[in-house]
C-alpha positions, 0 to 999 in steps of 0.5 A, a space after each residue: 695542194 701538192 701530192 706531198 701535202 696530201 700524203 702528210 695530211 693522211 699520215 697525220 704529219 705534225 708538219 701540216 697545220 690542222 686547218 689544212 689537214 681538215 680541208 684535205 680530209 674533207 675532200 677525201 671523204 667527199 670524193 670517196 678517196 682511200 689510201 693505197 695500202 699496197 703502194 704505201 707498204 712498198 715505199 715503207 717496207 711495212 704493211 702493219 698487217 700480221 697473219 694469224 693461223 689457228 687450227 679451227 675457227 669454229 672452236 670456241 677457244 680459238 674464236 675467243 682467242 682470235 678476237 682478243 688478238 685482233 682487238 689488241 693488235 688493232 689498238 697497236 695499229 695493226 690489222 689481222 688476217 685470220 686463217 683457218 688451218 683446218 688441223 691440216 699440216 698441208 693447209 697450214 703450210 699453204 697458208 704460210 705461203 699465202 701470208 708471206 706473199 701478202 707481205 705480212 709483218 709477222 705471223 702468229 701460229 696457234 698450235 698444240 702440235 709437236 712439230 709446230 715450232 719446226 714448221 715456223 723454222 722451216 716456212 718462215 725462217 726470216 719473218 718475225 713469228 710467235 708460236 702460241 699454245 706450244 711451249 717452245 722452251 720444252 720442245 727445244 725449238 728456236 722460236 718465240 713462244 707464248 703459252 699457258 703452263 699446262 703442266 701446272 693446269 693439270 696439277 691444279 685440276 687434280 688438286 681441286 678434285 682431290 680436295 673435294 674428296 674424289 679418289 676415282 677420277 677419269 681423265 677424258 680426251 688425251 691427244 698423243 700428238 699434242 704437246 699441250 695435252 701431254 703436259 696437261 695429262 702429265 701434270 694431272 697424273 703426277 698429282 694423282 700419283 702423289 696422292 697414291 691414286 690412279 686415273 683412267 681414260 675412257 671414251 665410252 664411259 657411260 655406255 660401259 658403266 662408270 664407277 668414277 666420281 669425277 671426270 676431268 675433261 681436257 677441254 671445255 668442248 670435251 666437257 660439253 660433250 660429257 654433259 650431253 652424254 650424261 643427259 642421254 644416259 640419265 646421269 646427273 651432274 654433279 649429283 652423280 658425277 662431278 665434271 671439270 673442264 679446261 679452257 673457260 670458254 664463254 659457254 662454260 658460264 651459261 646458267 644451265 652449264 655452270 662448268 668448273 674449269 681451268 681458265 687459260 686467261 685468253 685475254 692475257 694470252 692474246 695480249 702477250 702474244 701480240 706484244 711479243 710479235 710487235 716487239 720483234 717486228 719493231 726491233 727486228 731481233 731475229 737471233 734472240 728467242 723469248 718464251 713466256 709461260 702464263 699460269 692458269 687459274 681455277 674457276 669453281 662453278 656448280 659442276 663439281 661438288 664434294 664427294 659424299 663420305 
């Protein structure tokens, strides 16, 4: 058969009979033939590959989020190149160059840094891109973004602990250079202030003695560190102190952990981000910006309990 017939068979063209297609595909399997994706992309001007840059692949939250993004992207016919930014601006900038040079159709940057939107505008001004994790609507950057409503998440955490009767609460893990964490803290403190109660931040909580009855950790990973420190100091959770996390990573539901947490709804985040990026790729709408914010939910487990009166 002709080269064009083989091409139609490999692209599932309706112009070809099923009998001819199967005969050609069988020969391809037998001979170990693979499509030259690079050559095809040069002709079609599309690679069906998107780049994903996360701050740290070892972080359980980003590991789960990356899996959700890859799974959903694959269902839409896209492959994902996963890159580790190592929480380093220079490394992240180099990765932008790497992905652009490999002609990805679009880029997802997962970041909570203040300058993440500016980085996209600077490094990929003409490439479809979505900022995941930082609300561009709040920062004022002209980029597409998908994020959790961290302000609402902080308020939800405060409401839950207040309803359990806690009044002396520590917020642990503030990051001044992270807009995500600033919103999380702001939502928490606003709700505490409405109740007429202050909160404190202490990294050496147990070593210096702790009068608080509850801890709100800014991430589940931070909360797991609190669990370890509490065990070392003979402090029982939740009998001596209640603990609430943020993220709902897979480890938080383990039997000996049972961490109450604010769920970032990672699967919904992943799907919304991929859907937005692929829509931009297909429409090539570079002058309009979409900002999607998803409300988190509370997952109540056994690490929090009502305060004794």
